[in-house]
C-alpha positions as CSV (number, residue, x, y, z in Angstrom):
1,M,44.0,53.5,-20.3
2,K,44.1,49.7,-20.8
3,R,44.7,49.0,-16.3
4,K,42.3,51.9,-16.1
5,A,39.9,49.7,-18.1
6,F,40.3,46.5,-16.6
7,F,40.4,47.7,-13.6
8,L,36.7,48.8,-14.0
9,I,35.4,46.0,-15.6
10,V,37.4,43.9,-12.2
11,L,35.5,46.2,-9.9
12,F,32.3,46.0,-11.8
13,M,32.4,42.0,-12.0
14,S,33.3,42.1,-7.6
15,M,30.3,44.2,-7.0
16,T,28.4,42.0,-9.0
17,V,29.3,38.9,-7.1
18,L,30.0,40.3,-3.6
19,S,26.2,41.1,-2.9
20,G,26.6,42.1,0.9
21,C,25.2,41.9,4.1
22,W,21.0,41.7,1.7
23,S,20.6,38.7,3.6
24,R,21.2,39.2,7.3
25,K,19.1,38.8,10.3
26,E,20.1,40.4,12.7
27,L,19.7,37.5,16.4
28,T,17.5,39.9,18.1
29,D,15.2,39.6,15.2
30,L,14.8,36.0,15.5
31,A,12.7,33.2,17.1
32,F,14.8,30.2,17.6
33,V,12.5,27.0,17.5
34,I,14.0,24.4,19.1
35,A,11.1,21.7,18.6
36,V,7.8,21.8,16.2
37,G,4.6,19.7,17.9
38,L,2.5,18.6,15.1
39,D,-1.2,17.6,16.1
40,K,-4.8,17.8,14.4
41,T,-7.7,20.1,16.0
42,K,-11.3,18.4,15.6
43,D,-12.2,20.4,12.4
44,G,-9.6,18.2,10.5
45,R,-6.8,21.0,10.6
46,Y,-2.8,21.0,11.7
47,M,-1.7,22.9,14.7
48,A,1.7,23.1,14.9
49,T,2.8,24.2,18.6
50,F,7.0,25.8,18.2
51,Q,8.9,25.5,21.3
52,V,10.8,28.7,20.8
53,V,13.8,29.2,23.2
54,N,14.2,32.3,25.9
55,P,18.1,32.8,25.7
56,G,18.2,35.1,28.7
57,N,16.7,32.3,30.6
58,V,18.4,29.4,29.0
59,A,22.2,30.9,30.0
60,G,23.7,29.6,33.7
61,A,23.8,33.5,34.9
62,T,23.5,37.0,33.9
63,Q,26.2,39.7,33.1
64,R,25.9,40.8,36.7
65,G,26.8,37.2,37.9
66,G,22.6,36.3,39.4
67,G,21.0,33.7,38.1
68,S,18.2,34.1,35.6
69,G,15.3,32.1,37.7
70,G,13.2,31.9,34.3
71,V,11.7,29.9,32.0
72,P,13.7,28.9,29.4
73,I,11.1,27.7,26.4
74,T,7.9,29.4,25.5
75,L,5.5,27.7,23.5
76,Y,3.5,29.1,20.6
77,K,0.7,27.9,18.7
78,A,-1.2,28.2,14.7
79,T,-3.4,26.3,13.2
80,G,-3.7,26.5,9.4
81,D,-5.1,24.4,6.2
82,N,-0.9,23.2,5.8
83,L,2.2,23.8,7.4
84,V,2.8,26.4,5.9
85,E,-0.1,28.5,6.8
86,A,0.3,27.3,10.5
87,S,3.6,28.4,10.3
88,R,3.3,31.8,8.6
89,K,0.0,32.3,11.2
90,G,2.3,31.9,13.7
91,S,4.1,35.0,13.4
92,Q,0.8,37.2,14.6
93,K,1.8,36.1,17.9
94,I,5.4,35.8,18.1
95,S,7.4,39.3,17.8
96,R,10.2,38.0,16.1
97,L,10.8,35.9,12.7
98,I,10.5,31.6,12.9
99,Y,13.7,31.1,12.6
100,Y,13.5,26.5,12.2
101,A,17.8,26.2,11.4
102,H,17.9,25.2,15.0
103,T,15.2,22.9,15.2
104,N,16.0,19.2,16.5
105,L,13.3,17.8,17.5
106,I,9.7,16.9,16.1
107,V,6.9,15.8,17.9
108,I,3.8,14.5,16.4
109,G,0.9,13.4,18.6
110,E,-0.6,9.6,18.6
111,E,-4.0,10.6,17.5
112,M,-2.6,13.0,14.1
113,A,-0.1,9.9,13.7
114,K,-3.1,7.3,13.4
115,E,-4.3,9.7,10.8
116,G,-1.1,9.6,8.8
117,I,2.5,11.0,9.0
118,G,3.1,11.1,5.3
119,P,1.7,15.0,4.3
120,L,3.6,16.1,7.3
121,F,7.5,15.9,6.2
122,D,7.0,17.8,2.9
123,A,7.2,21.3,3.7
124,M,9.9,20.4,6.2
125,E,11.5,18.9,3.6
126,R,11.2,22.1,0.7
127,N,12.2,24.9,3.6
128,P,16.4,25.4,3.1
129,Q,15.9,26.7,7.0
130,F,14.8,23.0,8.6
131,R,17.7,19.9,8.7
132,T,16.4,16.9,7.6
133,T,18.3,15.5,10.8
134,A,16.1,16.3,13.4
135,I,14.4,13.8,15.4
136,V,11.1,12.3,15.6
137,V,9.1,10.8,18.2
138,I,5.6,10.1,18.7
139,A,3.8,11.5,21.6
140,R,2.2,8.4,23.0
141,H,-1.2,8.7,24.8
142,R,-0.7,12.7,24.4
143,T,-1.1,15.2,21.8
144,A,2.9,16.9,20.9
145,E,1.5,20.1,22.7
146,E,0.9,18.5,25.7
147,M,4.6,16.9,25.7
148,L,6.3,20.1,24.9
149,K,4.8,21.9,27.7
150,I,6.7,20.0,30.4
151,L,10.2,21.4,32.1
152,T,12.6,19.3,32.2
153,P,15.9,19.4,34.8
154,I,19.6,18.4,34.4
155,D,18.7,19.9,30.7
156,K,16.7,23.1,30.9
157,L,15.6,22.8,27.2
158,P,13.0,19.8,26.9
159,A,13.8,19.1,23.0
160,N,17.2,18.3,23.7
161,Q,16.5,16.2,27.2
162,M,14.4,14.3,24.8
163,I,16.8,14.0,22.3
164,K,19.6,13.0,24.8
165,T,17.7,10.9,26.4
166,L,16.6,8.9,23.0
167,Q,19.9,8.7,21.6
168,F,21.5,7.5,25.3
169,T,19.2,4.4,25.5
170,E,19.8,3.7,22.1
171,K,22.7,3.5,22.9
172,T,23.1,1.8,25.8
173,W,20.0,-0.2,26.5
174,G,18.6,-0.9,22.6
175,Q,14.5,-1.0,23.4
176,N,14.7,3.0,21.5
177,I,15.6,4.0,18.2
178,S,16.9,8.1,17.2
179,V,15.2,8.3,13.7
180,H,15.6,11.3,11.9
181,V,13.6,13.4,9.3
182,G,15.2,12.1,6.4
183,E,15.0,8.4,7.6
184,V,11.2,9.0,7.8
185,I,10.6,10.2,4.5
186,N,13.3,7.5,2.7
187,D,11.2,4.8,4.6
188,L,7.8,6.3,3.1
189,T,9.1,6.4,-0.2
190,S,10.9,2.8,-0.5
191,E,9.5,-0.1,-1.4
192,G,9.9,-3.0,1.3
193,K,10.2,-1.1,4.3
194,E,8.2,0.7,6.6
195,P,9.1,3.7,9.3
196,V,9.5,2.6,13.1
197,I,9.7,5.3,15.2
198,S,10.6,5.3,19.4
199,G,7.3,6.7,21.4
200,F,7.6,9.6,24.7
201,R,5.4,9.2,27.5
202,L,4.6,11.6,30.0
203,V,4.4,10.4,33.6
204,G,2.7,12.6,35.8
205,G,0.4,15.5,34.4
206,V,0.5,18.2,32.4
207,Q,-0.5,20.4,35.1
208,E,2.3,19.8,37.5
209,G,4.6,19.3,34.2
210,E,4.7,22.3,33.0
211,R,4.9,24.7,36.2
212,Q,8.6,26.1,37.3
213,T,8.4,24.1,40.6
214,N,8.4,20.6,38.5
215,V,12.4,21.7,37.7
216,Q,13.2,22.5,41.4
217,E,12.3,19.4,43.0
218,S,14.8,16.3,43.6
219,E,11.7,14.2,42.6
220,P,10.3,15.7,39.5
221,D,6.3,15.4,39.5
222,A,6.3,14.9,35.8
223,R,9.0,13.5,33.7
224,L,9.1,12.7,30.1
225,S,10.5,9.0,29.1
226,A,11.2,7.2,26.3
227,D,8.1,4.3,25.5
228,D,7.8,1.8,23.3
229,L,8.7,1.7,19.3
230,A,5.7,3.1,17.0
231,I,4.8,0.7,14.1
232,L,3.5,2.0,10.7
233,K,2.0,1.0,7.6
234,D,1.7,3.0,4.8
235,G,3.0,5.8,7.2
236,K,-0.1,4.9,9.9
237,L,0.2,4.3,13.4
238,V,-1.2,0.6,13.7
239,G,0.3,-0.6,16.3
240,W,3.1,-0.4,19.4
241,I,5.9,-3.1,20.3
242,S,7.5,-3.1,23.5
243,G,9.9,-4.6,26.0
244,K,12.1,-7.5,24.3
245,A,10.1,-7.2,21.2
246,A,11.3,-3.5,21.1
247,R,15.1,-4.7,21.6
248,G,14.4,-7.4,18.8
249,V,13.9,-4.7,16.4
250,L,16.7,-2.9,16.9
251,W,18.6,-6.6,16.7
252,G,16.7,-7.0,13.1
253,L,17.5,-3.2,11.7
254,D,21.1,-3.8,13.1
255,K,21.4,-0.6,15.6
256,I,22.5,-2.9,18.6
257,E,25.5,-1.0,19.7
258,Q,25.6,-2.2,23.9
259,T,22.7,-4.0,25.8
260,V,22.1,-5.9,28.5
261,I,20.9,-10.1,28.3
262,T,19.5,-11.5,31.2
263,I,20.0,-15.1,31.7
264,D,18.0,-17.7,34.1
265,W,20.7,-20.3,35.1
266,K,19.7,-23.2,37.4
267,H,16.5,-22.6,38.6
268,K,17.4,-19.1,39.0
269,Q,15.7,-16.2,37.0
270,E,17.5,-13.6,35.5
271,A,20.9,-15.1,37.4
272,I,23.4,-14.0,34.9
273,A,23.6,-10.4,33.1
274,Y,25.6,-10.8,29.8
275,K,26.5,-7.2,28.7
276,V,27.0,-6.8,25.3
277,V,29.5,-4.8,23.9
278,R,30.1,-5.4,20.1
279,A,26.8,-6.6,17.3
280,K,26.1,-7.1,13.8
281,T,23.6,-8.4,12.0
282,S,23.3,-9.1,8.3
283,V,19.9,-9.8,6.1
284,S,20.0,-11.4,2.8
285,A,16.5,-12.4,1.2
286,D,16.3,-14.8,-2.1
287,M,13.1,-16.7,-4.0
288,K,12.9,-20.2,-3.0
289,K,10.1,-22.8,-5.0
290,G,7.9,-19.2,-5.4
291,K,8.7,-18.1,-2.3
292,P,10.7,-15.6,-0.1
293,V,12.7,-16.6,1.9
294,V,14.7,-14.1,4.5
295,S,17.8,-15.1,6.9
296,V,19.3,-13.2,9.1
297,H,22.3,-13.7,11.5
298,I,23.6,-12.0,14.5
299,G,26.5,-11.9,15.9
300,A,27.4,-10.5,19.4
301,E,30.6,-10.0,21.6
302,G,30.2,-9.2,25.2
303,D,31.0,-9.6,29.2
304,V,29.7,-11.0,32.0
305,G,28.4,-8.2,34.2
306,E,26.9,-10.0,37.0
307,A,26.8,-13.5,38.5
308,L,24.0,-14.7,41.3
309,V,24.6,-18.0,41.2
310,P,27.8,-20.5,41.7
311,L,29.1,-20.6,38.3
312,D,33.0,-22.1,37.6
313,F,34.3,-19.7,34.7
314,S,37.3,-21.4,34.1
315,D,35.3,-24.4,32.5
316,P,34.9,-23.8,29.2
317,Q,32.1,-26.2,29.3
318,E,30.5,-23.5,31.7
319,I,31.2,-20.7,29.0
320,F,29.8,-23.4,26.1
321,A,26.5,-23.6,28.2
322,L,25.9,-19.9,28.9
323,E,27.1,-18.5,25.0
324,K,24.5,-20.8,24.1
325,K,21.1,-20.0,26.6
326,I,22.7,-16.3,25.4
327,Q,21.7,-17.2,22.1
328,K,18.7,-18.9,22.3
329,E,17.5,-15.7,24.1
330,I,18.8,-13.4,21.4
331,R,17.1,-15.2,18.7
332,Q,13.7,-15.1,21.0
333,E,13.5,-11.7,20.7
334,I,14.3,-11.0,17.4
335,I,11.3,-13.5,16.8
336,K,8.8,-12.0,18.9
337,A,9.7,-8.2,16.9
338,I,9.5,-10.2,13.0
339,E,6.2,-12.0,14.8
340,R,4.8,-8.8,16.1
341,A,5.7,-6.8,13.0
342,Q,3.7,-9.9,10.6
343,Q,0.8,-9.6,13.1
344,E,0.3,-5.4,11.5
345,K,1.4,-6.5,8.0
346,S,4.3,-4.2,8.2
347,D,7.7,-4.5,7.1
348,I,9.8,-2.3,9.6
349,F,13.1,-4.4,9.1
350,G,13.3,-4.0,5.2
351,F,12.8,-7.7,4.7
352,G,11.6,-6.7,1.5
353,E,14.5,-3.9,0.2
354,A,16.6,-7.0,0.8
355,L,15.0,-8.7,-1.7
356,H,14.5,-6.4,-4.1
357,R,18.1,-5.9,-4.1
358,S,18.9,-9.4,-4.6
359,D,16.1,-10.4,-7.0
360,P,14.3,-7.5,-8.7
361,Q,12.6,-9.5,-11.6
362,E,10.8,-11.1,-8.5
363,W,10.5,-8.1,-7.0
364,K,8.4,-6.4,-9.3
365,K,5.9,-9.3,-9.6
366,I,5.1,-9.4,-5.7
367,K,5.6,-5.6,-4.3
368,A,2.1,-4.7,-4.5
369,D,1.1,-7.4,-2.0
370,W,4.2,-7.3,-0.3
371,N,2.8,-6.3,3.1
372,D,-0.7,-7.6,3.3
373,T,0.4,-11.1,1.2
374,Y,4.0,-12.0,1.8
375,F,5.1,-10.0,4.8
376,P,2.7,-12.2,7.3
377,Q,3.6,-15.4,6.0
378,L,7.4,-14.7,5.2
379,E,9.9,-17.4,6.4
380,V,12.2,-16.1,8.3
381,K,15.5,-18.2,9.2
382,V,17.6,-16.5,12.3
383,S,20.5,-17.5,13.4
384,V,22.8,-16.1,16.4
385,D,26.3,-16.4,17.5
386,A,27.4,-14.8,20.7
387,S,30.4,-15.4,22.5
388,I,31.6,-14.2,26.0
389,R,35.1,-12.3,26.1
390,R,35.8,-11.7,29.5
391,T,34.6,-12.3,32.6
392,G,36.3,-10.6,35.5
393,L,38.7,-11.1,37.7
394,R,37.1,-13.9,39.6
395,N,36.5,-17.3,38.6
396,K,33.7,-18.0,41.0
397,P,31.4,-15.5,42.2
398,Y,32.7,-14.4,45.6
399,M,29.2,-15.0,47.5
400,F,29.7,-18.7,46.9
401,G,33.9,-19.2,46.5
402,R,33.6,-20.7,50.5
């Protein structure tokens, strides 16, 4: 009897723990949202655009072996007084349950970003389905809806095209940055650090880009391209930073993995290409004579990738002179970036955070006026140490070997 009683107790306890498939969701009942676009309507409401996967059209072939030939994504729009309302109202147009577990991209329209992105992420952070690792971009001169309409070649899903483009150009070129929802939230709530987000530009027209013929041409009529970096202050878009200054931002944030520095040599512009293969940036801050001072040190290692002028790489003096020019170029890039950020009064580098870590008591006194008073006049000392590790198999360029 004791054994039977024990067995019944264990069975009862198992029934309370093993709840079965009460929360199951069939795949045929789910609408997989891979990207969300956020805009504001003229009457001030939120407009959410959902880029939903058409599973049958994403596969390379049908079960019978033929190509599906359909559009890989479908867009749905909904408006609401807040994002949760807009999301729920989207169910009026979609025959499946909106599912965010595979949402990897958030696109914010430029006008929406100017009004402020702060309120946008609260609903995302609270939603248990949503990944805070989703990448955030801002649509340059466009609405988020327009950007999500564009069909892309190579990667059938436009969201994947944008994500991969951003990740690879950050890794190999260094003028764009891949920022996640969680990182934006941390920057918005931190003391002494403002968010910086990559922009995306539409090259071509929306009408051409949303047609299926756009991916059937060797040169698409419309395509998406990673653009400048957005500077934000208090959660609002205040300006853009581009070119070498944009790369200077990544130098300052210690985000450079690989890039190419072009150097002028012997009166010839862009004569030598220096391939950065390894870089490290360290930032320190302190109070000196009642004023904050920041020191930035950049260490870089790289190879000579191209030489269009006569230069003897076996000569140590030539190598030393070239390294000095490389150091000067890198220093100029980060100084331009700092000056641009100071112009917008936005500490996108986190210098305030560095000061907070080194001297919390002084930071408490100045943090309220950091962006508007202290950061624009901040003294930043920049030092660069760049070295050439390899010059290739030829000491002298073959064009000048005779």
